Backbone bond lengths (Angstrom), bond angles and torsions (degrees), N, CA, C in turn:
res aa  C-N    CA-C-N  psi(-1)  N-CA   C-N-CA  omega(-1)  CA-C   N-CA-C  phi
1 M - - - 1.457 - - 1.492 114.69 -
2 F 1.297 118.31 -35.94 1.486 122.25 -175.61 1.521 111.81 -99.89
3 N 1.367 117.48 -3.37 1.391 118.35 -179.13 1.544 115.36 -58.68
4 N 1.287 118.34 123.76 1.410 123.77 178.59 1.611 110.84 64.57
5 Q 1.309 116.13 23.57 1.457 122.70 -178.11 1.512 108.95 -103.55
6 T 1.363 116.86 151.06 1.465 122.39 170.77 1.544 110.11 -97.37
7 V 1.310 113.52 131.53 1.512 119.87 -171.06 1.583 104.93 -127.19
8 L 1.331 112.48 133.32 1.466 122.74 169.49 1.511 110.68 -105.64
9 V 1.345 115.63 133.66 1.455 121.81 176.07 1.536 106.25 -124.74
10 T 1.374 118.61 114.20 1.402 120.87 175.10 1.557 107.42 -86.21
11 G 1.355 115.11 145.49 1.504 116.83 -174.31 1.529 113.63 58.77
12 G 1.293 114.58 38.90 1.450 118.49 -166.27 1.553 113.21 -86.73
13 T 1.299 120.42 0.42 1.448 125.44 -176.57 1.531 109.62 -93.44
14 G 1.282 120.62 -3.90 1.447 123.55 176.45 1.528 113.96 -79.15
15 S 1.337 118.49 -174.21 1.443 123.16 -175.83 1.568 109.08 -64.18
16 W 1.299 116.74 -49.58 1.442 121.91 177.23 1.608 110.00 -56.69
17 G 1.322 115.50 -40.88 1.493 118.92 -174.70 1.475 108.19 -69.06
18 H 1.343 119.48 -40.74 1.467 123.03 -178.64 1.588 110.57 -57.24
19 E 1.341 112.99 -47.48 1.469 115.70 -175.89 1.582 109.99 -76.52
20 L 1.316 115.05 -30.99 1.515 116.72 178.96 1.550 108.67 -66.37
21 V 1.375 115.55 -42.89 1.509 116.20 -179.62 1.565 107.23 -63.28
22 R 1.414 113.93 -47.06 1.463 118.69 -175.93 1.552 110.30 -49.81
23 Q 1.386 112.24 -50.61 1.487 116.32 -178.41 1.550 112.57 -72.08
24 L 1.270 118.39 -33.62 1.523 120.31 177.75 1.485 112.73 -59.46
25 L 1.409 113.14 -40.86 1.463 116.43 -178.92 1.527 112.82 -60.54
26 T 1.315 118.79 -27.17 1.486 121.04 177.65 1.532 113.79 -64.22
27 Y 1.393 117.60 -19.39 1.421 121.82 178.63 1.508 110.45 -89.87
28 D 1.314 119.86 0.90 1.460 119.94 177.98 1.604 112.64 63.96
29 P 1.274 118.93 54.90 1.453 119.39 179.50 1.520 110.90 -72.97
30 K 1.312 115.46 167.13 1.429 117.92 177.20 1.536 108.62 -75.89
31 E 1.308 118.22 -48.35 1.475 122.69 -178.41 1.566 108.30 -149.98
32 I 1.292 117.05 145.16 1.521 121.15 164.58 1.440 108.05 -119.62
33 R 1.348 114.93 125.73 1.435 120.92 179.19 1.584 110.10 -105.26
34 I 1.293 114.03 126.08 1.493 119.69 -171.35 1.543 104.54 -110.64
35 F 1.299 115.16 110.43 1.520 124.55 -174.90 1.445 110.94 -105.99
36 S 1.310 118.74 114.63 1.498 118.73 179.07 1.558 109.88 -161.89
37 R 1.329 116.17 168.44 1.416 124.86 -176.27 1.546 110.65 -83.43
38 N 1.268 117.78 -25.57 1.471 119.35 -167.30 1.542 117.46 -90.28
39 E 1.302 113.02 98.82 1.441 118.68 -174.95 1.520 115.87 -59.99
40 S 1.442 116.21 -42.37 1.485 119.70 -178.75 1.495 107.60 -67.95
41 A 1.353 120.65 -37.99 1.456 122.54 179.22 1.501 111.94 -66.28
42 Q 1.314 117.88 -35.36 1.481 120.65 174.92 1.519 109.71 -67.82
43 F 1.245 118.36 -39.79 1.511 120.56 -179.87 1.584 107.19 -64.10
44 S 1.332 115.30 -46.43 1.505 115.39 -176.14 1.542 109.50 -67.25
45 M 1.309 117.91 -39.00 1.486 120.00 178.13 1.490 113.00 -62.62
46 K 1.337 114.84 -37.62 1.466 120.05 178.96 1.487 111.17 -60.77
47 Q 1.318 114.89 -44.27 1.524 122.27 175.14 1.447 110.59 -60.64
48 E 1.343 116.00 -48.92 1.433 120.67 -174.47 1.542 110.78 -58.92
49 F 1.329 117.30 -36.04 1.474 119.12 178.34 1.551 114.13 -92.46
50 D 1.308 113.56 20.47 1.531 122.71 175.79 1.491 109.28 53.18
51 N 1.294 117.95 44.91 1.514 123.41 174.20 1.524 111.17 50.73
52 N 1.323 111.27 44.59 1.457 117.19 -179.92 1.525 112.22 -55.28
53 P 1.326 121.63 128.29 1.477 120.88 -170.59 1.575 110.03 -73.35
54 K 1.372 117.31 -14.87 1.448 118.64 177.89 1.552 111.75 -73.97
55 L 1.334 115.49 -18.90 1.533 119.52 -175.13 1.482 106.91 -91.78
56 H 1.382 115.22 132.66 1.458 122.52 176.61 1.542 107.56 -126.23
57 F 1.253 117.61 114.07 1.478 124.00 -175.32 1.593 110.26 -94.62
58 I 1.341 113.32 128.62 1.445 123.17 -175.40 1.537 111.56 -123.32
59 I 1.207 117.21 118.49 1.511 120.93 178.45 1.508 103.91 -82.35
60 G 1.355 114.68 120.24 1.447 122.21 179.83 1.439 117.37 -167.12
61 D 1.309 121.53 167.07 1.492 125.53 179.08 1.521 106.00 -128.46
62 I 1.424 109.10 135.25 1.505 113.10 -175.94 1.550 112.95 -70.49
63 K 1.409 114.49 -5.68 1.461 118.64 176.23 1.526 108.25 -78.24
64 E 1.312 121.76 -6.74 1.467 127.01 178.91 1.502 105.10 -108.39
65 K 1.404 113.77 102.45 1.481 117.68 -179.32 1.502 114.91 -65.93
66 D 1.347 116.59 -35.48 1.516 120.64 -171.97 1.577 104.77 -69.56
67 A 1.329 118.37 -33.25 1.547 120.69 178.64 1.500 107.73 -71.50
68 L 1.317 118.92 -36.73 1.476 120.21 177.68 1.528 112.98 -65.98
69 I 1.305 112.93 -42.46 1.453 114.62 177.12 1.508 114.40 -63.01
70 E 1.267 112.95 -39.99 1.568 116.50 175.61 1.539 112.57 -60.77
71 A 1.416 115.27 -42.56 1.437 120.22 176.46 1.456 115.21 -66.30
72 A 1.340 117.79 -29.05 1.540 122.19 -175.16 1.573 111.11 -90.41
73 K 1.280 118.46 2.57 1.486 119.30 179.78 1.577 109.51 -61.80
74 D 1.350 115.06 129.39 1.510 118.88 178.56 1.523 113.27 66.59
75 V 1.339 121.51 15.50 1.391 123.88 179.46 1.510 111.04 -83.92
76 D 1.326 117.92 140.64 1.434 123.39 176.76 1.549 114.55 -94.65
77 Y 1.378 112.77 -40.36 1.513 115.78 -177.55 1.475 105.94 -135.53
78 L 1.341 116.37 141.00 1.439 125.74 -175.77 1.528 106.67 -127.48
79 F 1.351 111.53 122.70 1.449 117.45 173.58 1.577 109.33 -107.90
80 H 1.245 120.12 120.13 1.476 120.99 -174.61 1.555 110.16 -105.75
81 L 1.364 113.17 98.75 1.397 123.63 -176.25 1.532 110.82 -106.14
82 A 1.303 121.27 -16.82 1.407 124.59 -171.96 1.603 111.15 -66.43
83 A 1.264 118.62 135.75 1.511 122.88 -177.22 1.558 106.53 -177.43
84 L 1.418 109.75 152.91 1.443 117.59 162.80 1.534 102.50 -83.52
85 K 1.356 118.41 124.76 1.460 125.43 -167.23 1.588 114.31 -111.65
86 H 1.298 119.28 -25.76 1.384 118.52 -173.37 1.585 114.90 -84.01
87 V 1.313 115.27 124.60 1.516 120.24 -173.30 1.560 108.06 -53.28
88 P 1.341 119.23 -56.40 1.534 114.70 -174.62 1.483 115.73 -58.62
89 V 1.333 119.03 -34.39 1.494 121.71 175.76 1.495 112.05 -66.26
90 C 1.317 116.78 -40.60 1.484 118.18 -179.06 1.577 109.03 -73.44
91 E 1.325 117.48 -29.55 1.467 119.48 173.90 1.487 110.95 -68.54
92 D 1.393 119.11 -41.60 1.418 119.27 -179.23 1.560 114.78 -75.85
93 Q 1.348 116.04 -28.81 1.489 121.62 -176.79 1.505 109.25 -127.79
94 P 1.244 119.88 66.27 1.517 120.18 -173.86 1.545 111.97 -63.93
95 T 1.353 114.85 -33.85 1.439 115.43 179.92 1.509 113.86 -63.69
96 E 1.316 119.06 -32.99 1.420 123.67 173.50 1.495 113.91 -67.05
97 A 1.313 113.91 -42.21 1.468 123.88 174.12 1.587 111.23 -59.86
98 L 1.357 114.52 -43.17 1.525 120.21 177.08 1.501 108.79 -60.82
99 K 1.425 115.69 -46.23 1.473 117.62 -172.93 1.443 110.56 -66.26
100 T 1.426 120.02 -40.47 1.355 119.81 -177.23 1.508 118.19 -84.14
101 N 1.358 112.95 -44.11 1.499 116.68 -175.90 1.483 117.37 -82.03
102 V 1.382 117.54 -23.20 1.416 122.97 -179.70 1.548 108.93 -107.92
103 I 1.297 119.47 -64.12 1.413 123.10 -176.73 1.555 109.48 -61.36
104 G 1.336 116.34 -40.38 1.407 125.29 179.75 1.554 109.51 -60.92
105 T 1.344 116.55 -45.25 1.412 122.59 176.04 1.496 113.90 -59.17
106 Q 1.385 114.49 -43.74 1.520 118.03 177.62 1.470 110.51 -63.14
107 N 1.422 114.79 -35.12 1.516 114.21 177.33 1.581 112.36 -66.83
108 V 1.333 116.45 -35.39 1.467 120.77 176.29 1.510 109.35 -59.42
109 I 1.330 114.45 -47.52 1.533 121.13 178.86 1.544 109.91 -54.04
110 E 1.394 113.14 -52.24 1.439 117.00 -174.92 1.558 111.07 -67.42
111 A 1.313 117.28 -32.45 1.438 117.66 178.98 1.579 109.59 -70.35
112 A 1.320 116.23 -41.22 1.444 120.32 179.86 1.507 113.46 -60.87
113 I 1.437 115.05 -39.23 1.490 122.25 177.09 1.581 108.33 -67.80
114 A 1.385 113.67 -46.71 1.466 116.50 -178.84 1.563 114.22 -59.39
115 C 1.276 113.88 -30.27 1.479 117.94 -173.32 1.518 111.33 -104.57
116 N 1.399 117.21 6.39 1.432 121.23 174.66 1.526 113.41 60.38
117 V 1.382 115.26 38.68 1.411 119.95 176.77 1.482 113.13 -62.40
118 K 1.348 123.21 139.65 1.485 121.79 -178.72 1.478 112.95 -65.31
119 R 1.362 112.57 -48.03 1.506 119.31 -171.77 1.525 112.27 -146.32
120 A 1.336 116.59 131.59 1.462 121.52 178.07 1.531 107.81 -117.69
121 V 1.292 118.70 127.96 1.503 124.02 179.75 1.488 109.54 -114.59
122 Y 1.371 115.21 126.05 1.455 120.92 -177.99 1.541 109.47 -105.52
123 I 1.311 114.04 127.83 1.527 119.49 -177.01 1.562 105.99 -90.77
124 S 1.276 119.78 108.89 1.439 125.27 174.36 1.487 112.96 -101.41
125 T 1.342 115.09 -161.95 1.500 121.04 -168.13 1.476 110.01 -149.21
126 D 1.297 119.92 155.35 1.437 124.33 175.33 1.500 111.14 -60.18
127 K 1.337 116.55 -24.91 1.532 120.33 -177.66 1.505 109.71 -71.68
128 A 1.348 121.73 -11.25 1.429 125.40 174.82 1.595 112.64 -74.85
129 S 1.261 118.28 -18.38 1.471 126.62 -178.24 1.525 104.80 -81.19
130 N 1.329 114.36 117.91 1.554 118.82 179.36 1.480 109.39 46.66
131 P 1.284 121.53 59.58 1.564 121.19 -169.01 1.514 115.37 -63.31
132 S 1.329 114.80 144.90 1.507 119.83 178.16 1.483 110.45 -120.00
133 N 1.300 118.75 -2.47 1.496 123.37 176.56 1.529 112.60 -134.79
134 F 1.238 119.08 164.81 1.455 123.22 -171.90 1.518 110.50 -66.27
135 Y 1.368 118.13 -35.36 1.476 122.95 177.26 1.548 103.50 -56.66
136 G 1.244 119.04 -57.45 1.472 123.79 -173.07 1.514 112.04 -61.28
137 L 1.383 115.46 -38.05 1.457 123.51 177.39 1.516 106.40 -63.63
138 S 1.270 117.52 -48.90 1.514 119.57 -178.31 1.461 113.31 -63.30
139 K 1.284 117.19 -35.89 1.573 120.43 176.30 1.477 109.98 -71.73
140 A 1.242 119.44 -34.04 1.475 122.72 178.98 1.512 109.65 -68.07
141 M 1.328 116.58 -38.78 1.448 120.71 172.09 1.487 112.36 -62.44
142 G 1.270 116.25 -42.73 1.458 120.58 178.26 1.544 109.48 -62.48
143 E 1.321 119.32 -38.04 1.515 123.16 179.39 1.490 105.94 -63.19
144 R 1.397 119.13 -46.27 1.457 117.51 -178.21 1.562 112.15 -65.21
145 L 1.314 119.88 -34.80 1.437 123.18 -179.03 1.527 107.98 -66.43
146 I 1.367 116.11 -41.58 1.454 120.04 -176.97 1.595 108.85 -65.52
147 I 1.361 115.54 -45.39 1.449 122.73 -178.12 1.584 107.07 -62.71
148 H 1.260 116.36 -46.31 1.507 120.44 -176.72 1.473 111.74 -63.09
149 A 1.378 115.27 -29.39 1.452 118.66 -179.13 1.497 115.49 -57.58
150 N 1.354 115.72 -26.19 1.431 123.51 178.51 1.481 115.02 -70.17
151 T 1.343 117.89 -9.84 1.509 122.23 176.82 1.564 109.05 -98.20
152 L 1.248 115.90 0.76 1.437 117.53 177.96 1.598 112.03 -85.19
153 T 1.301 118.25 165.96 1.459 121.06 177.66 1.493 107.84 -81.72
154 T 1.282 115.91 94.44 1.457 123.95 -177.17 1.498 112.66 -159.64
155 N 1.325 115.13 148.89 1.497 120.70 175.11 1.580 109.33 -80.26
156 T 1.267 120.50 -19.13 1.411 124.93 -173.16 1.596 110.43 -71.99
157 K 1.289 118.47 132.62 1.423 122.46 174.56 1.508 110.26 -101.69
158 F 1.285 116.32 137.04 1.441 125.42 -176.81 1.595 114.19 -117.31
159 V 1.218 116.77 131.32 1.480 118.66 -175.75 1.580 108.10 -142.87
160 C 1.281 115.78 152.51 1.506 123.89 177.27 1.479 111.47 -110.84
161 I 1.286 116.75 151.90 1.493 123.36 164.82 1.516 105.52 -128.24
162 R 1.358 113.97 142.15 1.481 120.95 178.87 1.492 111.74 -124.94
163 G 1.353 117.33 116.15 1.440 120.44 -177.04 1.512 113.53 -122.48
164 G 1.272 119.70 177.50 1.419 121.76 178.71 1.557 109.48 -102.24
165 N 1.297 119.10 -155.49 1.412 125.19 -177.75 1.543 106.80 -72.30
166 V 1.371 114.96 133.36 1.477 119.21 178.48 1.599 106.52 -96.82
167 L 1.324 111.05 131.03 1.421 118.86 -177.24 1.502 111.30 -60.78
168 G 1.359 116.94 129.96 1.366 124.81 169.48 1.598 116.90 74.28
169 T 1.362 116.77 12.03 1.408 117.13 173.23 1.513 114.83 -69.77
170 N 1.316 119.80 171.19 1.428 126.15 177.17 1.540 110.82 -48.81
171 G 1.331 116.46 122.49 1.509 118.25 177.53 1.481 113.29 79.54
172 S 1.339 116.77 9.33 1.507 122.60 -177.91 1.592 109.52 -62.17
173 V 1.291 110.87 146.01 1.493 117.19 177.52 1.563 110.62 -56.57
174 I 1.295 119.63 -29.14 1.466 123.98 178.62 1.510 109.09 -57.60
175 H 1.308 117.82 -54.32 1.467 125.81 -177.01 1.493 107.26 -64.41
176 V 1.343 120.21 -42.55 1.408 122.27 -176.69 1.556 109.69 -64.12
177 F 1.349 117.94 -44.29 1.370 121.34 179.19 1.600 116.30 -66.28
178 K 1.300 111.99 -38.32 1.491 118.24 177.70 1.507 111.49 -67.47
179 K 1.340 119.00 -36.08 1.403 124.28 175.93 1.611 108.87 -64.22
180 Q 1.365 114.06 -47.09 1.483 121.16 -177.02 1.529 104.23 -60.35
181 I 1.246 118.00 -51.85 1.447 121.14 -175.94 1.573 114.15 -52.40
182 N 1.369 109.77 -48.36 1.507 119.29 -175.01 1.585 111.35 -71.40
183 E 1.344 115.23 -39.55 1.496 120.70 -171.85 1.569 109.91 -96.21
184 K 1.229 120.33 -31.66 1.438 121.04 -171.16 1.545 116.17 -117.47
185 Q 1.341 111.78 -18.47 1.480 118.52 -172.28 1.505 114.87 60.52
186 K 1.357 115.15 31.62 1.437 116.86 177.12 1.600 104.49 -155.30
187 V 1.313 115.76 159.24 1.368 123.94 -175.89 1.564 109.36 -126.89
188 G 1.341 118.22 126.96 1.449 118.19 -178.21 1.519 111.11 -100.40
189 I 1.327 118.16 118.49 1.467 122.39 176.44 1.501 111.48 -117.14
190 T 1.266 117.14 133.88 1.444 124.21 -175.68 1.565 112.74 -61.87
191 D 1.316 115.87 -41.80 1.436 122.64 179.71 1.512 106.75 -153.14
192 L 1.337 115.18 138.22 1.455 119.81 -175.15 1.526 112.94 -73.85
193 N 1.322 115.06 -19.18 1.499 116.37 177.34 1.521 115.47 -94.15
194 M 1.368 114.19 -0.80 1.423 119.80 179.87 1.555 117.20 -53.51
195 T 1.328 117.28 130.62 1.528 120.27 175.73 1.473 107.33 -125.78
196 R 1.428 114.19 157.17 1.379 120.84 179.03 1.565 108.54 -146.05
197 F 1.323 114.23 155.06 1.506 123.97 174.90 1.455 102.87 -86.92
198 F 1.372 116.58 135.15 1.518 120.14 174.75 1.536 108.34 -130.77
199 L 1.336 115.47 150.27 1.494 119.39 171.08 1.512 103.55 -147.55
200 T 1.345 116.14 159.40 1.400 122.97 174.68 1.560 110.82 -76.78
201 V 1.331 116.03 158.25 1.432 117.73 -179.30 1.559 112.11 -66.86
202 Q 1.305 115.85 -25.12 1.457 118.86 174.78 1.488 112.68 -68.77
203 D 1.381 114.96 -43.23 1.472 116.00 170.92 1.498 117.14 -64.42
204 A 1.284 114.98 -31.56 1.486 121.11 178.34 1.559 108.72 -60.20
205 I 1.365 113.99 -44.69 1.483 115.67 -177.73 1.526 110.17 -76.84
206 K 1.334 116.89 -26.54 1.444 123.00 171.56 1.557 110.72 -55.17
207 L 1.310 113.58 -45.07 1.442 122.74 178.15 1.542 109.78 -65.29
208 V 1.274 117.90 -43.59 1.517 119.71 -177.00 1.553 106.31 -66.77
209 F 1.306 120.14 -37.90 1.484 121.67 -179.78 1.518 110.28 -69.48
210 K 1.338 117.12 -38.18 1.472 121.18 -179.80 1.467 108.97 -58.77
211 A 1.395 118.43 -46.87 1.401 122.57 179.90 1.525 113.66 -66.11
212 T 1.331 116.00 -37.94 1.428 124.43 -176.45 1.642 106.40 -66.63
213 F 1.309 114.65 -48.04 1.500 118.83 -175.67 1.516 113.53 -73.91
214 E 1.380 119.16 -34.02 1.476 120.51 -165.06 1.503 113.87 -118.54
215 S 1.278 122.58 -3.16 1.448 123.66 -179.90 1.534 107.87 -81.42
216 I 1.307 115.14 161.92 1.467 119.17 175.51 1.554 110.48 -119.56
217 G 1.435 113.86 -1.92 1.494 117.47 177.14 1.459 110.52 110.36
218 G 1.408 113.93 119.71 1.445 119.50 174.24 1.492 113.48 112.25
219 E 1.341 119.22 -9.80 1.468 124.01 -171.55 1.540 109.55 -92.69
220 I 1.376 114.05 164.03 1.483 118.46 165.69 1.529 104.01 -120.23
221 F 1.329 115.24 117.47 1.427 122.23 176.02 1.578 108.65 -85.24
222 V 1.327 112.95 131.63 1.454 120.44 178.28 1.475 109.88 -126.01
223 M 1.342 116.77 126.68 1.526 119.86 176.85 1.518 109.40 -91.70
224 K 1.316 112.06 136.70 1.516 117.35 171.47 1.446 107.22 -69.07
225 M 1.307 119.65 128.52 1.462 119.52 -176.30 1.506 111.72 -143.62
226 P 1.348 120.81 161.69 1.439 123.92 -176.90 1.486 107.03 -75.27
227 A 1.416 111.51 155.37 1.425 121.65 175.58 1.510 105.59 -135.02
228 F 1.348 113.39 149.61 1.490 117.61 176.05 1.499 111.52 -148.41
229 K 1.307 116.22 167.34 1.545 121.04 179.99 1.470 105.95 -78.77
230 I 1.304 117.36 138.52 1.511 124.36 179.51 1.559 105.41 -65.05
231 L 1.257 117.70 -35.54 1.475 118.95 176.57 1.500 112.20 -59.82
232 D 1.253 119.65 -42.94 1.468 124.95 174.22 1.444 112.60 -56.58
233 L 1.368 117.00 -47.06 1.475 125.23 177.77 1.542 109.23 -54.29
234 A 1.302 111.24 -51.46 1.514 118.22 -176.80 1.505 111.49 -57.71
235 N 1.411 113.18 -47.79 1.498 115.37 179.01 1.537 112.94 -61.94
236 V 1.289 118.90 -40.74 1.415 122.31 172.69 1.511 114.48 -54.03
237 L 1.311 117.24 -49.46 1.443 122.50 178.40 1.547 112.86 -63.24
238 I 1.394 113.12 -39.40 1.562 117.62 178.80 1.480 107.79 -64.00
239 E 1.355 119.08 -41.90 1.441 122.09 180.00 1.525 111.66 -62.94
240 A 1.320 114.02 -41.84 1.421 120.97 -173.91 1.577 108.46 -69.33
241 S 1.263 118.60 -28.70 1.429 125.61 -174.88 1.573 111.22 -74.03
242 Q 1.334 115.85 -18.68 1.420 125.49 -176.47 1.551 114.62 57.30
243 K 1.359 117.98 17.71 1.399 123.25 176.38 1.555 110.35 -89.07
244 E 1.313 113.47 142.88 1.446 117.39 -174.87 1.535 109.89 -100.47
245 N 1.377 113.90 156.80 1.489 120.13 175.11 1.523 110.92 61.57
246 V 1.309 118.91 36.25 1.480 120.77 172.97 1.503 111.94 -83.74
247 K 1.307 120.99 120.50 1.380 122.97 -175.36 1.541 117.37 -95.17
248 I 1.305 116.84 152.73 1.420 120.60 175.62 1.455 114.18 -108.38
249 E 1.274 118.96 124.08 1.442 121.86 -170.09 1.532 107.93 -115.45
250 T 1.351 117.70 128.77 1.459 123.31 176.11 1.527 110.60 -83.87
251 L 1.361 116.98 123.66 1.442 121.61 -172.12 1.426 110.74 -99.27
252 G 1.360 121.91 -24.88 1.474 126.20 -174.51 1.571 109.57 94.98
253 V 1.280 117.66 144.33 1.378 124.82 -173.20 1.582 109.02 -67.79
254 R 1.373 116.49 133.25 1.451 121.68 -178.12 1.575 110.04 -81.05
255 P 1.323 112.68 163.76 1.543 114.34 -177.93 1.557 111.92 -58.96
256 G 1.317 114.26 130.52 1.466 123.06 178.91 1.512 114.15 76.46
257 E 1.337 121.63 7.12 1.417 125.51 179.81 1.506 112.42 -84.36
258 K 1.346 121.41 135.29 1.450 121.25 175.77 1.496 110.61 -100.80
259 I 1.328 116.36 155.67 1.555 121.68 176.45 1.470 104.74 -73.84
260 H 1.351 122.35 -41.49 1.472 127.68 -177.64 1.489 107.31 -127.94
261 E 1.406 114.71 132.44 1.440 119.63 175.18 1.625 110.61 -85.50
262 L 1.286 111.71 160.85 1.488 122.66 179.36 1.454 109.58 -114.53
263 L 1.280 121.52 133.13 1.480 124.48 164.04 1.456 113.32 -101.50
264 L 1.422 111.90 -16.03 1.490 117.33 -177.87 1.459 103.13 -152.00
265 S 1.387 118.58 120.30 1.436 122.16 179.78 1.515 110.43 -89.50
266 K 1.324 113.35 166.31 1.458 121.65 177.38 1.556 113.01 -52.00
267 Y 1.341 112.54 -43.07 1.521 117.45 -178.66 1.598 107.12 -70.65
268 E 1.299 118.48 -38.80 1.474 118.72 -175.91 1.473 112.88 -73.84
269 S 1.390 117.89 -27.35 1.401 119.27 -177.95 1.567 114.07 -63.36
270 K 1.356 114.96 -19.16 1.460 120.23 179.44 1.509 112.60 -68.79
271 T 1.356 116.47 -23.35 1.442 121.67 -178.64 1.502 113.97 -120.17
272 T 1.286 117.07 24.45 1.449 123.51 -176.81 1.470 111.60 -107.58
273 I 1.376 117.35 142.12 1.473 117.86 178.95 1.529 108.65 -121.42
274 T 1.327 117.14 154.02 1.434 119.01 171.18 1.507 110.76 -79.99
275 Y 1.203 117.76 112.21 1.527 123.20 -176.68 1.483 115.73 -76.15
276 D 1.365 115.15 -47.80 1.416 123.59 172.03 1.519 107.77 -163.60
277 D 1.348 116.23 -160.93 1.455 121.82 -170.23 1.559 110.60 -68.97
278 E 1.331 114.73 -20.62 1.503 123.43 -171.01 1.460 112.54 -112.15
279 Y 1.263 121.45 -20.77 1.505 121.71 -169.80 1.557 114.08 -134.23
280 Y 1.327 116.48 147.16 1.330 127.73 164.04 1.484 109.71 -107.37
281 V 1.397 118.18 155.14 1.478 120.74 175.56 1.508 105.15 -129.43
282 I 1.343 121.79 123.15 1.426 128.62 174.46 1.548 104.79 -89.47
283 L 1.329 111.72 122.14 1.473 116.95 177.56 1.614 106.57 -97.45
284 P 1.376 115.54 146.85 1.387 118.08 -172.64 1.518 112.51 -76.01
285 S 1.333 115.83 161.50 1.488 121.92 177.73 1.543 107.39 -80.21
286 I 1.326 122.03 -25.03 1.394 120.23 179.81 1.582 111.14 -83.61
287 H 1.276 114.11 163.92 1.481 114.98 -177.05 1.567 111.31 -87.87
288 I 1.283 117.82 127.19 1.407 127.09 173.15 1.532 111.10 -123.19
289 Q 1.327 118.10 120.00 1.395 122.30 -167.42 1.541 111.17 -52.61
290 G 1.356 116.61 124.16 1.487 122.52 172.49 1.514 115.02 83.98
291 L 1.328 118.49 -7.82 1.497 120.50 -173.33 1.553 112.36 -71.14
292 R 1.352 114.06 -52.17 1.512 116.46 178.78 1.498 112.44 -61.68
293 K 1.278 117.97 -37.72 1.487 120.39 -178.22 1.578 108.18 -66.83
294 H 1.300 114.48 -36.64 1.570 118.69 178.40 1.456 111.77 -58.08
295 Y 1.342 116.24 -35.66 1.472 119.53 -172.13 1.520 112.67 -108.36
296 E 1.283 117.72 11.71 1.514 122.82 -172.76 1.598 111.51 -64.96
297 K 1.296 117.24 -22.35 1.483 120.86 -177.40 1.505 110.71 -87.47
298 Y 1.249 119.76 -13.68 1.436 127.64 178.34 1.535 114.32 -75.74
299 K 1.315 119.15 143.18 1.452 121.86 -179.76 1.581 114.45 -77.39
300 P 1.296 120.38 138.04 1.440 119.57 173.40 1.577 107.47 -64.48
301 V 1.377 117.40 152.61 1.399 123.57 178.33 1.578 108.58 -65.13
302 N 1.318 110.44 145.93 1.468 115.62 176.94 1.499 107.17 -102.76
303 L 1.389 114.69 54.02 1.451 121.71 -179.69 1.501 111.98 -133.29
304 E 1.364 116.33 141.97 1.484 113.63 169.86 1.498 112.79 -80.51
305 S 1.334 113.90 -33.77 1.483 121.62 174.35 1.589 107.16 -161.89
306 Y 1.247 118.57 166.31 1.468 123.83 178.90 1.513 109.30 -127.30
307 H 1.316 113.40 100.41 1.494 118.25 -176.69 1.550 112.17 -122.41
308 S 1.271 113.67 163.98 1.544 117.44 -170.00 1.525 108.87 -79.21
309 G 1.279 122.00 -3.67 1.573 119.30 177.08 1.520 112.76 -82.09
310 T 1.316 118.30 -1.22 1.496 118.12 -178.86 1.555 107.14 -117.75
311 G 1.345 112.24 149.67 1.523 120.23 178.39 1.490 114.67 63.43
312 L 1.314 113.03 40.87 1.484 116.52 -176.40 1.525 109.38 -70.21
313 I 1.350 111.73 142.68 1.500 118.45 172.68 1.440 112.81 -81.85
314 S 1.341 118.13 157.94 1.452 122.56 -171.32 1.622 108.37 -84.94
315 P 1.324 115.84 164.76 1.453 121.16 172.99 1.530 114.92 -50.33
316 E 1.429 115.07 -40.12 1.401 120.50 -177.60 1.570 110.32 -67.18
317 E 1.351 113.66 -37.11 1.470 120.03 173.96 1.548 113.53 -64.30
318 I 1.328 113.01 -42.26 1.462 118.78 172.39 1.494 113.50 -57.71
319 K 1.269 118.70 -43.02 1.400 122.39 -178.52 1.460 111.07 -67.18
320 E 1.334 117.02 -40.06 1.517 120.98 176.96 1.501 109.80 -62.79
321 M 1.382 119.05 -41.48 1.438 120.83 175.81 1.492 114.24 -60.45
322 L 1.317 116.75 -44.67 1.457 122.43 -179.47 1.533 107.84 -65.54
323 L 1.300 120.99 -39.68 1.466 122.59 -177.98 1.564 109.80 -66.64
324 K 1.315 112.20 -38.71 1.522 119.35 178.73 1.489 109.06 -62.38
325 G 1.364 115.60 -42.85 1.511 119.23 -178.84 1.475 115.11 -76.57
326 G 1.335 118.10 -10.50 1.493 122.97 -176.30 1.469 113.20 77.90
327 F 1.384 121.77 24.64 1.401 124.40 178.11 1.442 113.19 -89.43
328 I 1.302 122.16 -15.54 1.450 125.11 172.76 1.504 110.66 -133.77
C-alpha cells in the first residue's frame, strides 16, 4: 500500500512517530514527511535513522493551516499524531489544548482535502470515550470532526484509531516510577485501585496499519488490549530494582483523572461490532454512505462497556511484558 507513496506524519518525532516511520520504511515509500514543532527531536530522529534520504523533516505547527497545506502537497497518506497529550497540562491550559487538539485537527482535515490525500488516519485515545478531562474531551471532538469529514464532498477517506497507554513512551508511568524508585526510594500512586490499558508501541502501529488497510472511512478501530492495576506495575518495578524498603505513597486522584479508563462506552457499545479476534469497530451515529452496509454481516459486541477494571492481567504477566519490552 505504501510502496512508492508519499506519507505525511504530524507529530512524528514522538514514540509513536518513531515506530511508525520505522515500519513505514519497510514498505519502500517514496518519501516520509515528519511535521512537528520540536527542532531538537527532529535532529535526534534524523541521526537515529542515519540521515535516510526518504525522510524529510518539516518544522511546523498544526495550528497553522497554510503550513499544513504546504506540507501535504502530493501526499498520499496522512497520519495525524500531533496533540497536547498530558492530562494536567490540558486541564491547566484548556485553550491551548483546544487550539491544538481540536482546531489543529480541523486544519489537518482541510489540508488533507485541499491536497486530495487518499487516506487520513487520526490517532485517538481511550480518554476520548466518555471523557472526564479536557484532554479526553478535546480528543473526542477530534474524533467527531474526523468522522464527519467523511460526509463532505471529497475523495479523502478519514478514519480513527483508539488506543490505551503505550509502554515506555515519553512521560510514561514506567519511567516516572523507575526514577522515583532510584532517586527517592518511594513511588507515588494517585489511587491504589487505579487501572489502565497498555499496549506496546509495535502493537500500537499494528492498530494504525489495520485501520489504514481495512477501513472504508468513518469508523473508530479499537484494539482489544491488556489492562492492569498501576499498583501491580509499581510492585513489579520495585522488585526488579532490587532496592529494599521502597515505599508506596498515595497521592490522591488528580483533576479529571479516572480510576478506570474506557475504550468503549455504554453509549458506543450500541453501535460497535466485533471485527475479529483482536479488534472492535465503532460505527458512527451519523449517516455515512455505504458504511453500515459494509459492516452489516458483523456481530454486535456483547459488551455494555469496555473498561480497564475488568480482565486484569497478573503481576507475572506484567513482568513478562516489561521484560519483552526491555524495561526491566
